[in-house]
VEXTITOR-266415 format. One line per 10 residues: number of its first residue (from 1); their letters; for each residue x, y, z negated of C-alpha. Coordinates in steps of 0.25 Angstrom, whole numbers, plus 5000, padded with zeros to 4 digits. Each point is the difference from the previous one (the first is absolute). Layout:
NUM	A	X/Y/Z  ...
END
This chain:
1	XXXXXXXXXX	4807/5247/5066  4996/5013/4995  4988/5002/5011  4995/4986/4997  4991/5004/4988  4994/5013/5008  4997/4991/5012  4993/4990/4991  4991/5011/4995  4997/5005/5013
11	XXXXXXXXXX	4996/4986/5005  4991/4998/4987  4992/5013/5003  5000/4999/5016  4999/4985/5002  4995/4996/4986  4985/5001/5002  5000/4991/5011  5010/4990/4995  4994/4987/4998
21	XXXXXXXXXX	5006/4988/4991  4993/4986/4999  4986/5006/5003  5003/5012/4991  5003/5014/5002  5009/5004/4987  5002/5016/5003  4986/5002/5004  4997/5007/4988  5007/5014/4998
31	XXXXXXXXXX	5003/4997/4985  5008/4988/5004  5008/5008/5011  5003/5009/4989  5004/4990/4989  5010/4993/5012  5005/5014/5003  5003/5004/4985  5007/4986/4998  5009/5003/5011
41	XXXXXXXXXX	5004/5014/4995  5003/4994/4987  5008/4990/5006  5008/5010/5007  5002/5008/4988  5004/4989/4992  5011/4996/5011  5005/5014/5002  5001/5001/4984  5007/4987/4998
51	XXXXXXXXXX	5010/5004/5011  5002/5014/4994  5002/4994/4986  5011/4989/5005  5007/5012/5007  4999/5009/4988  5006/4987/4992  5011/4999/5010  5004/5014/5001  5000/5000/4984
61	XXXXXXXXXX	5010/4987/4999  5008/5009/5011  5001/5011/4992  5002/4991/4987  5012/4993/5007  5007/5014/5003  4998/5004/4986  5006/4988/4994  5011/5000/5010  5003/5014/4994
71	XXXXXXXXXX	4998/4996/4986  5006/4986/5002  5011/4999/5012  5003/4985/4997  4985/4996/5002  5001/4997/5015  5012/4992/4999  4994/4992/4989  4987/4998/5008  5009/4996/5013
81	XXXXXXXXXX	5007/4990/4991  4988/4994/4994  4993/4999/5013  5012/4992/5007  5000/4991/4988  4985/4996/5001  5001/4998/5015  5012/4991/4997  4992/4993/4990  4989/4998/5010
91	XXXXXXXXXX	5009/4996/5011  5006/4990/4991  4988/4994/4996  4996/4998/5014  5013/4994/5004  4998/4990/4989  4985/4998/5006  4992/5008/4990  5004/4990/4989  4994/5007/4986
101	XXXXXXXXXX	5013/4999/4992  5009/5003/5012  5009/5010/4991  5004/4987/4992  5002/4990/5012  5015/5006/5001  5009/5005/4991  5003/5016/4999  5013/5005/4999  5006/5014/4998
111	XXXXXXXXXX	5012/5002/5009  5007/5014/4994  5011/5007/5003  5006/5014/5002  5000/5006/5015  5011/4994/5008  5002/4988/4991  4997/4990/5011  4987/4994/4996  4993/5002/5013
121	XXXXXXXXXX	5012/4994/5008  5000/4989/4989  4985/4997/5002  5001/5002/5016  5012/4991/5002  4996/4989/4991  4985/4997/4999  4995/5009/5012  4987/5005/4991  4987/5002/5007
131	XXXXXXXXXX	4993/5014/4999  4986/4997/5001  4995/5014/4997  5008/5010/5009  4998/5015/4993  4998/5005/5014  4986/4993/5000  4996/5010/4988  4995/5013/5003  5010/5010/4995
141	XXXXXXXXXX	4997/5014/5006  5010/5007/4991  5011/4991/5003  5004/4996/4986  5011/4991/4998  4998/4986/4994  5009/4996/4989  4996/4985/4999  5000/4988/5010  4992/4989/4998
151	XXXXXXXXXX	5007/4986/5008  4995/4986/5001  5010/4987/5001  4996/4986/5001  5003/4998/4986  4997/5014/4993  4995/5014/5000  5010/5011/5000  4997/5014/4994  5012/5009/5004
161	XXXXXXXXXX	5000/5013/4995  5007/5012/5005  5013/5003/4994  4994/5014/4995  4990/4993/4992  5012/4993/4992  5009/5013/4998  4989/5010/5000  5007/5012/5005  4993/5014/4997
171	XXXXXXXXXX	5003/5004/5014  4986/5003/5004  4997/5015/4993  4986/5001/5007  4996/4985/4993  5005/4999/4986  5001/4986/4995  4996/4995/5013  5009/4987/4999  4997/4998/4986
181	XXXXXXXXXX	4985/5000/5003  5000/4991/5012  5008/4989/4993  4990/5001/4988  4988/4998/5010  5007/4989/5006  5003/4993/4988  4984/5002/4995  4996/4996/5013  5008/4986/4999
191	XXXXXXXXXX	4995/4999/4987  4985/5002/5003  5000/4991/5012  5008/4989/4993  4998/5001/4986  5002/4985/4996  5016/5000/5005  5003/5014/5007  5013/4995/5005  5008/4988/5000
201	XXXXXXXXXX	5014/5005/5000  5009/5012/5004  5012/5000/5009  5009/5012/4998  5010/5004/5012  5012/5007/4996  5010/5005/5010  5014/4994/4996  5008/5011/5007  4993/5010/4993
211	XXXXXXXXXX	5000/4994/4987  5015/5000/5001  5003/5014/5006  4989/5008/4994  5005/5009/4989  4996/4997/4985  4990/5011/5000  4994/4994/5013  4998/4987/4994  4996/5003/4987
221	XXXXXXXXXX	4987/5007/5006  4998/4989/5010  5000/4990/4989  4991/5008/4991  4991/5002/5011  4999/4985/5003  4998/4997/4985  4990/5008/4998  4991/4996/5012  5002/4985/4996
231	XXXXXXXXXX	4995/5005/4986  4989/5006/5005  4996/4988/5009  5001/4992/4987  4992/5008/4992  4989/5002/5010  4999/4985/5004  5002/4995/4985  5006/4987/5005  5014/4993/5000
241	XXXXXXXXXX	5006/5003/5014  5012/4992/5006  5011/5010/5006  5009/4997/5011  5012/5010/5004  5005/4998/5013  5012/5007/5004  5000/5005/5014  5010/5005/5011  5012/4990/4996
251	XXXXXXXXXX	5005/5003/5013  5004/5014/4997  5011/4995/4991  5013/5000/5007  5005/4986/5003  4986/4993/5000  5001/4997/5015  5015/4993/4997  4994/4992/4989  4987/4995/5006
261	XXXXXXXXXX	5003/4999/5015  5002/4986/5002  4987/4997/4992  4990/4991/5009  4985/5001/5000  4997/4991/4989  5011/5006/4991  4994/5015/5003  4986/4996/4997  5005/4995/4985
271	XXXXXXXXXX	4996/5008/4988  5012/5009/4994  4996/5003/4986  4996/4995/4986  4987/4996/4995  4999/5001/4985  4994/4989/4990  4987/5005/4995  5002/4994/4987  5012/5007/4998
281	XXXXXXXXXX	4994/5013/4998  5012/5008/4995  5011/4993/5008  5000/5007/5013  5013/5005/4999  5006/4987/4997  4994/4994/5012  5003/5011/5008  5014/5000/4996  5003/4986/5003
291	XXXXXXXXXX	4993/5002/5014  5010/5012/5003  5012/4993/4995  4997/4987/5008  4997/5009/5013  5012/5008/4998  5009/4987/4997  4995/4994/5013  5004/5012/5007  5014/5000/4994
301	XXXXXXXXXX	5002/4985/5003  4997/5002/5015  5008/5013/5001  5014/4991/5004  4994/4992/5011  4991/5012/5005  5013/5010/5000  5007/4988/5009  4988/5001/5010  4999/5015/5000
311	XXXXXXXXXX	5012/5004/5011  4997/5015/4999  5005/5007/4987  4988/5009/4999  4991/4988/4998  5010/4995/4988  4999/5013/4993  4983/4999/5002  5000/4988/4992  5007/5004/4988
321	XXXXXXXXXX	4992/5012/5000  4987/4994/5002  5003/4991/4987  5005/5012/4993  4987/5008/5002  4992/4987/4996  5007/4999/4987  4996/5015/4997  4986/4998/5005  4998/4990/4987
331	XXXXXXXXXX	5000/5012/4991  4991/5008/5008  4990/4990/5000  5000/4997/4985  4999/5016/4998  4986/4999/5010  4995/4988/4993  5003/5006/4986  4993/5012/5004  4987/4993/5006
341	XXXXXXXXXX	4999/4991/4986  5002/5012/4991  4986/5000/4994  4997/4985/5003  5001/4994/4985  4987/4993/5002  5006/4994/5013  4988/5005/5008  5009/5001/5012  5006/4987/5003
351	XXXXXXXXXX	5012/5001/5007  5002/4988/5010  5013/5002/5008  5009/5009/5007  5002/4998/5015  5010/5005/5012  4996/5002/5013  5003/5006/5014  4988/5001/5009  5006/5007/5011
361	XXXXXXXXXX	5015/5005/5003  4999/5015/5003  5006/5014/4995  5012/5003/4994  5010/4992/4994  5006/5004/4986  5011/4996/4991  4996/5005/4987  5014/4998/4993  5007/5007/5011
371	XXXXXXXXXX	4991/5011/5001  5001/5003/4984  5014/4998/4999  5002/5010/5011  4991/5010/4994  5007/4998/4986  5013/5003/5005  4996/5011/5010  5004/4992/5013  4994/5000/5013
381	XXXXXXXXXX	4989/4991/5002  5001/4988/5010  4989/5002/5011  4989/4991/4998  4997/4988/5010  4986/4998/5006  4994/4987/5003  5000/4996/5016  4986/5001/5006  4998/4986/5003
391	XXXXXXXXXX	4990/4989/4996  4999/4999/4984  4998/4988/4992  4992/4999/4987  5010/4995/4988  4994/4993/4988  4986/5005/5003  4993/4989/5006  4998/4989/4989  5000/5012/4990
401	XXXXXXXXXX	4985/5004/5001  4995/4985/5004  5008/4991/4989  5001/5012/4989  4992/5013/5001  4987/4994/5005  5002/4986/4994  4994/5003/4986  4988/5009/5000  4994/4994/4988
411	XXXXXXXXXX	5012/5005/4991  4992/5015/4998  4990/4999/4988  4987/5005/5002  4994/5013/4995  5000/4999/4985  4988/5010/4999  4993/4992/5010  5001/4987/4993  4997/5005/4986
421	XXXXXXXXXX	4986/5007/5007  4997/4987/5007  5003/4991/4989  4991/5009/4991  4988/5001/5008  4987/4992/4998  5001/4993/5013  5014/4994/4997  4995/4995/4986  4989/4994/5006
431	XX	5008/4993/5010  5009/4995/4989
END
């Protein structure tokens, strides 16, 4: 490529004087040959200058990246998350055939939960979401961890942040405020790309066993983190959002299998929980107590017949243990809700319901009250049993998403500031 201008100049001076074009000899004059030579030289110099300028700009950009990485060590993480979100959006629009308002064609939901809260198992074994934008397709030379996953279902779009974005632990000494800034950038990206109605709802997953067995300090910290994140969502999106609380891993309470092993497929697919009346904003506790009393009452009424059907003595004690643990769970759930709604005087968070699930049966089964009694009286703790490795069945999840969580996407209000801005614009007044 570099020899081409030199060969062209040699040709002009060697064969130019005899070159004919349409009965004329364009390079017969020495002046013409010199002019053509100068033009070629100028083009070569311009090309070299442009290539050098681009190279210098690239080196300056690389140097700036290195300097910014020192000054702001979180910058690359923020950039990677934003590139992933933009890539997902492009794939989402492509998936919907390039519709101009694709972001509004399906409702968007947050699926929040601390690490090990069971949110991924719940989604995988219930709605089988589609990952249309694998993060492996994005250039990631620094092997930066991605803390958000965007998933697509037949009915909704799900934003599933890593649990660290909720609890925001300070375990990254070299990257201070990493999770706080990633979380803030995520909220701002959603608000920017879906300004009219950023979200249609929040699904909060809580590990049932952890809620019962964690220390008071651990639960207080978790509740404070969850309350803060929900408050940040509300303040960023400036809209009223429905909140669905899903208690997961119900199967880890001793006696779950003995209580529900006889359910058929249709019964397992039903919803176990309570949806609160939207108009009775302050009566959620009354409705929750009514559901809980009814649920425990039904189990107590069924106990005599179930005891006769259970030949083994340990299954009979398991039944009593399960009912006792469920009775104690009610107080923990009320404490959870009170903490989440502590600053909700304006009812900006609409508590829609509490639901209990078991997406799959795996892990160690615990008896909360037996373990507590053993610790209190310094008795040896009973060995924990483990679910056998076999086929699991989802309990109380199949209809939960289709008939409850995704059934009312229009409850969420529009962004208050977006509505005000559009209503005050000259175009909107003209249209009115």
